Every structure is written in structure tokens, then in C-alpha cells.
C-alpha positions as CSV (number, residue, x, y, z in Angstrom):
1,M,-31.1,214.3,2.7
2,L,-28.9,212.9,-0.1
3,N,-27.4,215.3,-2.7
4,L,-30.1,214.7,-5.3
5,P,-31.8,217.1,-7.8
6,Y,-34.8,218.9,-6.4
7,E,-37.4,216.8,-8.3
8,M,-35.8,213.6,-6.9
9,R,-35.6,214.9,-3.4
10,E,-39.3,215.8,-3.5
11,G,-40.1,212.3,-4.9
12,V,-38.2,210.7,-2.0
13,K,-40.1,212.9,0.5
14,C,-43.4,211.7,-1.0
15,V,-42.4,208.1,-0.7
16,M,-41.1,208.5,2.8
17,N,-44.4,210.1,3.9
18,L,-46.2,206.9,3.0
19,F,-44.4,205.1,5.8
20,R,-45.1,205.3,9.5
21,K,-42.3,206.8,11.6
22,G,-40.3,204.3,13.6
23,N,-41.0,204.1,17.3
24,K,-41.4,201.4,19.9
25,E,-45.1,200.8,19.1
26,L,-44.4,200.3,15.4
27,I,-41.5,198.0,16.1
28,K,-43.7,195.9,18.4
29,E,-46.4,195.7,15.7
30,L,-43.9,194.7,13.1
31,N,-42.4,192.0,15.3
32,R,-45.9,190.7,16.1
33,S,-46.8,190.6,12.4
34,F,-43.7,188.7,11.5
35,V,-44.3,186.1,14.2
36,I,-48.0,185.6,13.3
37,D,-47.1,185.2,9.6
38,M,-44.3,182.7,10.5
39,V,-46.7,180.6,12.5
40,R,-49.6,181.0,10.1
41,L,-47.7,180.2,6.9
42,K,-45.2,177.6,8.2
43,G,-47.3,175.7,10.7
44,K,-46.0,173.4,13.4
45,I,-43.0,175.6,14.2
46,S,-41.2,176.1,17.5
47,R,-40.2,179.4,19.2
48,T,-36.5,178.7,18.5
49,E,-37.2,178.2,14.8
50,I,-39.1,181.4,14.7
51,A,-36.2,183.2,16.4
52,K,-33.8,181.8,13.8
53,E,-36.0,182.7,10.9
54,T,-36.8,186.2,12.0
55,G,-33.6,187.2,13.8
56,L,-35.6,188.3,16.8
57,G,-34.5,187.4,20.4
58,L,-36.0,184.3,22.0
59,S,-37.3,186.4,24.9
60,T,-39.1,188.7,22.4
61,I,-40.6,185.7,20.6
62,T,-41.7,184.2,23.9
63,N,-43.5,187.4,25.0
64,I,-45.3,187.7,21.6
65,I,-46.3,184.0,21.6
66,D,-47.6,184.3,25.1
67,E,-49.9,187.2,24.0
68,L,-51.1,185.3,20.9
69,I,-51.9,182.2,23.0
70,K,-54.0,184.4,25.4
71,E,-55.8,185.9,22.4
72,N,-56.4,182.4,21.1
73,L,-54.7,183.2,17.8
74,V,-52.0,180.6,18.4
75,S,-51.9,177.3,20.3
76,E,-49.3,174.7,21.4
77,I,-49.9,171.4,19.7
78,G,-47.3,169.0,21.2
79,T,-43.5,168.6,20.8
80,G,-41.1,168.1,17.9
81,D,-38.0,166.0,17.5
82,S,-35.1,166.9,19.9
83,H,-31.6,167.6,18.5
84,G,-30.1,167.6,22.0
85,G,-31.9,169.0,25.1
86,R,-35.6,169.3,25.6
87,K,-38.0,168.6,22.8
88,P,-39.3,171.9,21.2
89,V,-42.9,172.9,21.8
90,L,-44.6,173.2,18.4
91,L,-47.0,176.1,17.6
92,K,-50.0,176.3,15.3
93,F,-52.1,179.2,14.0
94,N,-55.7,179.0,15.0
95,G,-57.5,179.2,11.7
96,D,-60.8,179.0,13.4
97,F,-60.3,182.2,15.3
98,G,-62.5,184.1,12.8
99,V,-64.7,183.6,9.7
100,V,-64.2,185.3,6.4
101,A,-67.0,185.7,3.7
102,G,-65.7,185.3,0.2
103,M,-67.8,186.1,-3.0
104,K,-67.5,185.8,-6.8
105,I,-69.9,188.1,-8.7
106,E,-70.9,186.6,-12.1
107,P,-73.5,187.6,-14.7
108,Q,-76.9,186.9,-13.1
109,Q,-75.5,185.1,-10.0
110,V,-73.3,185.5,-7.0
111,K,-71.4,182.6,-5.4
112,M,-70.4,183.0,-1.7
113,C,-68.7,181.0,1.0
114,L,-67.7,181.2,4.7
115,S,-64.1,180.1,5.3
116,N,-61.8,180.0,8.3
117,L,-58.5,182.0,8.3
118,E,-56.6,179.2,6.5
119,G,-58.8,179.0,3.4
120,K,-60.8,176.1,4.5
121,I,-64.3,176.5,3.1
122,L,-66.9,175.8,5.8
123,H,-70.2,176.6,3.9
124,K,-71.2,177.6,0.4
125,H,-74.2,179.3,-1.1
126,Q,-75.2,180.9,-4.4
127,F,-78.1,183.0,-5.6
128,S,-79.4,184.6,-8.8
129,Y,-80.2,188.2,-9.4
130,T,-81.9,189.9,-12.3
131,H,-80.6,192.5,-14.8
132,N,-82.7,195.1,-13.0
133,E,-80.9,194.3,-9.7
134,A,-77.4,194.6,-11.1
135,N,-76.9,198.3,-10.2
136,R,-78.2,197.8,-6.7
137,L,-76.4,194.6,-6.1
138,A,-75.0,195.7,-2.7
139,K,-78.5,195.6,-1.1
140,V,-79.2,192.2,-2.6
141,I,-75.8,190.8,-1.4
142,I,-76.4,192.2,2.1
143,D,-79.8,190.5,2.4
144,E,-78.4,187.2,1.1
145,L,-75.2,187.2,3.3
146,D,-77.2,188.2,6.4
147,S,-79.5,185.1,5.9
148,F,-76.6,182.9,5.0
149,M,-74.6,183.7,8.2
150,K,-77.6,183.3,10.4
151,Q,-78.3,179.9,9.0
152,N,-74.7,178.9,9.9
153,E,-74.4,180.8,13.2
154,C,-71.3,182.6,12.0
155,A,-72.4,186.2,12.4
156,T,-70.4,186.9,15.6
157,K,-67.1,185.5,14.2
158,L,-67.1,187.5,10.8
159,V,-63.8,189.4,10.5
160,G,-64.0,190.5,6.9
161,I,-65.5,190.2,3.4
162,G,-63.7,189.7,0.1
163,I,-65.3,190.0,-3.3
164,A,-64.0,189.0,-6.7
165,T,-65.6,190.7,-9.7
166,P,-64.9,190.9,-13.4
167,G,-64.0,194.4,-14.7
168,L,-62.2,197.5,-13.6
169,V,-62.5,198.2,-9.8
170,D,-61.4,200.9,-7.4
171,R,-60.1,199.1,-4.4
172,E,-60.1,202.3,-2.3
173,S,-63.7,203.2,-2.8
174,N,-64.9,199.6,-3.2
175,E,-66.6,200.4,-6.5
176,V,-66.9,198.5,-9.7
177,I,-66.0,201.3,-12.1
178,Y,-66.9,199.4,-15.3
179,S,-67.7,195.8,-16.0
180,P,-69.1,195.0,-19.4
181,I,-69.5,191.3,-18.5
182,L,-71.8,192.3,-15.6
183,K,-73.2,195.3,-17.5
184,V,-72.5,197.5,-14.5
185,E,-71.0,201.0,-14.3
186,H,-70.1,202.6,-11.0
187,G,-71.5,199.8,-8.9
188,D,-70.9,200.9,-5.2
189,L,-70.2,197.9,-3.0
190,K,-69.1,199.9,0.0
191,P,-72.5,199.6,1.9
192,I,-71.7,195.8,2.3
193,G,-68.7,196.5,4.6
194,Q,-70.6,199.3,6.4
195,H,-73.6,197.1,7.1
196,F,-71.5,194.2,8.6
197,D,-69.0,196.6,10.2
198,V,-66.0,194.6,9.0
199,P,-63.2,195.3,6.4
200,L,-64.5,194.9,2.8
201,L,-61.9,194.1,0.1
202,I,-62.7,193.9,-3.6
203,D,-60.5,193.1,-6.6
204,N,-60.6,192.0,-10.2
205,D,-61.2,188.3,-10.5
206,A,-57.9,187.5,-12.3
207,N,-56.0,189.1,-9.4
208,V,-58.1,187.0,-6.9
209,F,-57.3,183.9,-8.9
210,A,-53.6,184.5,-8.6
211,L,-54.0,185.2,-4.8
212,A,-55.7,181.9,-4.3
213,E,-53.0,180.0,-6.2
214,K,-50.3,181.8,-4.2
215,W,-52.1,181.0,-0.9
216,I,-52.9,177.3,-1.2
217,G,-52.6,176.4,-4.9
218,Q,-49.9,175.7,-7.5
219,G,-48.4,179.2,-7.0
220,R,-46.9,178.2,-3.6
221,D,-44.0,176.7,-5.5
222,Y,-43.1,179.9,-7.4
223,R,-41.9,183.5,-6.5
224,N,-42.8,184.8,-10.0
225,F,-45.8,183.5,-11.9
226,I,-48.8,184.6,-14.0
227,G,-52.2,183.3,-13.3
228,V,-54.3,183.3,-16.5
229,T,-58.1,183.0,-16.5
230,V,-60.2,182.2,-19.5
231,G,-64.0,182.0,-19.8
232,A,-66.4,184.9,-20.4
233,G,-63.3,187.1,-20.4
234,V,-59.6,186.7,-20.5
235,G,-57.4,188.0,-17.6
236,A,-54.1,187.7,-15.8
237,G,-52.9,188.1,-12.2
238,I,-49.2,188.9,-12.0
239,V,-47.1,187.8,-9.0
240,I,-43.6,189.2,-8.8
241,D,-41.3,188.3,-5.9
242,N,-44.3,186.7,-4.0
243,M,-46.4,189.9,-4.3
244,L,-49.4,190.6,-6.5
245,F,-48.5,193.4,-9.0
246,R,-51.6,195.6,-9.6
247,G,-50.1,198.5,-11.5
248,D,-51.0,202.1,-10.8
249,F,-54.7,201.7,-9.9
250,G,-55.2,197.9,-10.1
251,G,-55.4,197.6,-13.9
252,A,-52.3,195.5,-14.5
253,G,-52.9,192.1,-16.2
254,E,-55.7,193.1,-18.7
255,L,-54.5,190.2,-20.9
256,G,-57.8,190.2,-22.8
257,H,-57.2,193.6,-24.2
258,I,-53.7,192.9,-25.7
259,T,-54.0,193.4,-29.4
260,I,-53.1,190.3,-31.3
261,Y,-54.8,191.0,-34.7
262,Q,-55.3,194.4,-36.3
263,G,-58.6,193.3,-38.0
264,D,-62.0,194.8,-38.4
265,R,-63.6,193.3,-35.3
266,H,-64.3,195.8,-32.6
267,C,-64.0,195.0,-28.9
268,Y,-66.4,196.5,-26.4
269,C,-63.4,198.5,-25.0
270,G,-63.2,200.4,-28.3
271,Q,-60.1,198.8,-29.7
272,R,-59.8,196.3,-32.6
273,G,-58.2,192.9,-32.4
274,C,-58.3,192.3,-28.7
275,L,-57.3,188.9,-27.5
276,E,-60.7,188.4,-25.9
277,L,-62.3,188.5,-29.3
278,Y,-60.3,185.4,-30.3
279,A,-60.0,183.4,-27.1
280,S,-63.0,183.9,-24.9
281,D,-66.3,181.8,-24.6
282,A,-67.9,184.3,-27.0
283,Y,-65.3,183.5,-29.7
284,I,-65.9,179.8,-29.8
285,V,-69.7,180.2,-29.7
286,N,-69.6,182.8,-32.6
287,E,-67.3,180.6,-34.6
288,A,-69.5,177.5,-34.0
289,E,-72.6,179.4,-35.1
290,R,-70.8,180.6,-38.2
291,M,-69.8,177.0,-39.1
292,V,-73.3,175.8,-38.7
293,S,-74.7,178.7,-40.8
294,I,-72.5,177.9,-43.8
295,G,-73.3,174.2,-43.7
296,V,-70.2,172.7,-42.1
297,P,-71.1,169.0,-41.3
298,T,-70.7,169.3,-37.5
299,V,-72.9,167.8,-34.8
300,L,-73.0,171.3,-33.3
301,A,-76.0,171.9,-35.7
302,S,-78.0,169.7,-33.3
303,F,-77.5,172.0,-30.3
304,T,-79.9,174.9,-29.7
305,P,-78.6,177.2,-28.5
306,I,-74.9,176.5,-29.0
307,T,-73.0,177.0,-25.7
308,P,-69.4,176.6,-24.6
309,E,-70.5,173.5,-22.8
310,S,-72.1,172.0,-25.9
311,I,-68.9,172.7,-27.9
312,V,-66.9,170.7,-25.4
313,I,-69.4,167.9,-25.5
314,A,-69.2,167.8,-29.3
315,A,-65.4,167.8,-29.2
316,Q,-65.3,164.9,-26.7
317,S,-67.7,162.9,-28.8
318,G,-65.3,163.0,-31.7
319,D,-66.5,166.0,-33.7
320,T,-63.3,167.2,-35.5
321,Y,-64.7,170.6,-36.2
322,A,-65.4,171.3,-32.5
323,Q,-62.0,169.9,-31.6
324,E,-60.2,172.1,-34.1
325,L,-62.1,175.2,-32.8
326,L,-61.0,174.6,-29.2
327,V,-57.4,174.0,-30.4
328,K,-57.6,177.3,-32.3
329,Q,-58.9,179.0,-29.2
330,G,-55.9,177.7,-27.2
331,E,-53.5,178.9,-29.9
332,N,-55.0,182.3,-29.9
333,L,-54.9,182.5,-26.1
334,A,-51.2,181.4,-26.1
335,L,-50.3,184.3,-28.4
336,G,-51.3,186.7,-25.6
337,I,-49.7,184.5,-22.9
338,K,-46.4,184.7,-24.9
339,N,-46.5,188.4,-24.8
340,M,-46.8,188.3,-21.0
341,V,-43.9,185.7,-20.9
342,H,-41.7,188.0,-22.9
343,L,-42.5,191.0,-20.7
344,F,-42.3,189.4,-17.3
345,N,-40.1,186.3,-17.7
346,P,-42.2,184.3,-15.1
347,E,-41.2,180.9,-13.7
348,A,-44.7,179.6,-14.5
349,I,-48.1,180.1,-16.1
350,I,-51.0,178.8,-14.1
351,L,-54.2,178.5,-16.1
352,G,-57.7,178.4,-14.7
353,G,-61.3,179.6,-15.3
354,E,-64.5,178.3,-16.7
355,G,-62.9,178.0,-20.1
356,L,-61.0,174.9,-19.1
357,R,-64.1,172.7,-18.9
358,E,-62.2,169.4,-19.3
359,G,-60.4,171.3,-22.1
360,E,-57.8,168.8,-23.4
361,F,-58.1,170.4,-26.9
362,L,-57.8,174.0,-25.5
363,L,-54.6,172.9,-23.6
364,K,-53.3,171.2,-26.8
365,G,-53.5,174.5,-28.6
366,I,-51.9,176.4,-25.8
367,Q,-49.0,174.0,-25.5
368,K,-48.4,173.9,-29.2
369,E,-48.1,177.7,-29.4
370,L,-46.1,178.0,-26.2
371,A,-43.5,175.5,-27.4
372,V,-41.8,178.4,-29.2
373,H,-40.8,181.6,-27.5
374,F,-37.7,183.8,-27.0
375,F,-36.6,182.1,-23.7
376,V,-37.1,178.5,-24.9
377,K,-33.3,177.7,-25.2
378,H,-32.7,178.8,-21.6
379,P,-32.0,175.8,-19.2
380,R,-34.7,177.1,-16.8
381,K,-37.8,176.1,-18.6
382,L,-41.2,177.9,-18.3
383,Q,-43.5,175.8,-16.3
384,F,-47.2,175.4,-17.4
385,Q,-49.7,174.3,-14.8
386,T,-53.5,174.1,-14.6
387,S,-55.3,175.1,-11.4
388,Q,-56.3,172.2,-9.1
389,L,-58.7,174.4,-7.0
390,G,-61.7,174.0,-9.3
391,G,-64.6,176.4,-9.1
392,D,-63.7,177.3,-5.5
393,V,-60.6,179.2,-6.6
394,W,-62.5,182.5,-6.8
395,L,-64.0,182.1,-3.3
396,I,-60.6,181.0,-1.8
397,G,-59.0,184.0,-3.5
398,A,-61.6,186.4,-2.2
399,C,-61.0,185.1,1.3
400,A,-57.2,185.5,0.7
401,L,-57.9,189.2,0.1
402,V,-59.2,189.6,3.6
403,V,-56.6,187.4,5.4
404,S,-53.7,189.1,3.7
405,H,-55.2,192.5,4.8
406,L,-55.7,191.4,8.4
407,F,-52.2,190.1,8.8
408,R,-50.3,192.6,6.6
409,V,-47.1,194.2,8.0
410,P,-48.2,197.6,9.4
411,I,-45.5,199.9,7.8
412,Y,-47.8,202.3,5.9
413,N,-49.6,205.4,7.1
């Protein structure tokens, strides 16, 4: 081994032990994965183009494609333009080879879908659950998903289940360690995968949001971006060099718990001054209730109870107090976003979540605050986008968890 200090040599050994040893079987699996990904992500591509892109020999490509066609994972879909010689035969990934179940767990309800392997949602369903059912949610989900698949005759094609959830999760044990939004601690979701005998992947909903954007959303145009979600909570999914950055145990991107104000307001996490206290749905509702209680002449006094939706309605109807409140929420949120910009220097920020709600005033506040930051004089300007995937973004991202797992390059033990 290299002439390194003992501690570094041991570290290198630990890292190397993570990887499978090279042999013919591994090389074959790697080549197959590269080819599948090329066809899956590029679409309408020829064998010759795959060979050029991957550096693999044309005979190797041909053998792999023949196997994939026999397995019905890839099909030939006609010919492309000729640049001399025979017209190339074009290939396409068969997205209907299997079905993925994607879910978003929310307070008192679960949204679920069945999609193909290209993120096309085939069927959607949602159901409510009670507070008493929150800590045995796996059983409730199993019953609902069983019925949902039988109604749509998809049970035999299910290849995996992906779940997006707020809070801190353990992706290895498939457990929601702590979610104050759901009021759940140590929620074990593992029985879901065991019952259906397919891979189960769970992740924090902000990470899932970023995955959806990278797969079929605005994130396709960027190698480095941060997906920011605002609603009941505030979170961020960080994509670096086209890969989701999760940190040591999946906790990276807890934007809502960046301290922006050292005040006297306590967050449920135990800190003071967390961004979530000044930028979430709870913030605008609390502020609106405060304004009404001190006699501010706002139409919000006519709403009982005051909700985030009613604040947006008031703002859109011309209520300047509601408008200013949403602008202030945007400014507060942008303070946290700027911290992320300075730390990670992303190409783009992609904003989504329930907090958008036709939120022209929220966006006005964000853009006002983001107009000034350390990198603003650089010719490569920070791009600011809003998600175009709507409420389906969480379901698409949950399905992306499964698809990225099924077609990952098999280099690890």
C-alpha cells in the first residue's frame, strides 16, 4: 500500500472494504448497469451511440442489448437518421416492465401512487388515519396498498416501494426516528417491504423532492442545485455533481433548523431562533392571529380558523396586511437559503412545497432578499426556479428512490 501514516492506511483499508473485488462477474454487472442507464436516461439511442458514450466495444454492447431485449427491459423502436451506411436501430427502455408504489406520509393522511419505471403516474389514491393509528402506520399502509393494487391489477408487477416522510429517518432500518410534524417516534415501516416482498426505500421528504426534480423536473438542467421545500416545515435536498448529498446518516439539508435569530422563541428541536419558526405555515398563522388579536384592520378577522390557505385568499383579494405577511415569510426563508448558497455555491435553487400556494407575495420576498449575496457579482448567476411538478412531486420522488435503487451501479459490498 502507499507509504501513508498508519491511521491513513487503516482508513484506506476501511474504504476499500466497502467495494466489491473486481472479477468477470462484477465487470459484466457494471457494463450491464451502464448500458441500462444509458438507454433509460437518454432514450431513442442506438448501439453505436452507446458504445461511443460508454467506451465499451460494440460486440459487448450488442450482447448486453440482446439480453435486455429478451428480458423485455429494452425494445427496438425503429431507425434513426443515417450518416452514411445503414440507418441505426434505435432502442428504448421499457418503462412498463414493472410498477413502483410511491407514498408521501403527511399529518393525518397518506398519499400514494402506482407509477411505471419512468415516473409516469398510473393511479393515485389517498386515505386518512387517526392520531391513534400514527404509531402503527405500517399496518394501515399495508392494508390500503393491498386494496389499491388489487383494484388496479398491479400486484404481480410491483418491484419496489418508496416512501417520503417528514422528519429524521434511518434508511437502513426503514424507521422514522423522530417526526414532530407527524408526532411519531421510532415508527417502524420495515413490515411494509416484508409484507409485499419487494425493496422498501424511505427518505426525508426534502431529499425526495430533490430526487424528483433531478429525475424529471427542473433539476435535469443542473449538476449542482438545492431543492427547498416550505410548508408545515422547511427543508432542503442538496444535489452535488448529480448525486444527492445526505451527510453522515441522512440528516443533511435541515434548513429549517438553521438559526437566523437568537430570540426567545423556542423550536421543538430545543434550539432558539430556528428558521422554521419564521418561515413555515405555523409562522404566518401565528402572526395573522396576533394581528387580529391587537385589532389590525385586516379581513383575516373574518376567517375562523385562520389557515395558510385563508391568508393567501386574503392577500389575493388585496389585503395589504396579508400580503406583507407573506412577503416577510419569503424574506425570512431567503435568509436561510442564502446561508445554503454561501456554503454550497449551487447553480440553482428550486423551490416547492405546500407553502407556494399561488404564492406571488412569498416569491416577491424571497427574490428581494436573494438579490444580494456574496456571489452576486460573479458572471454565472444563481438561478431561481419553482417546481412545475405540483403536488405529485413527492410521489414522483418516492418512486425515484426505488428506480435509482433498482438500477444503481453495483460496486458496493
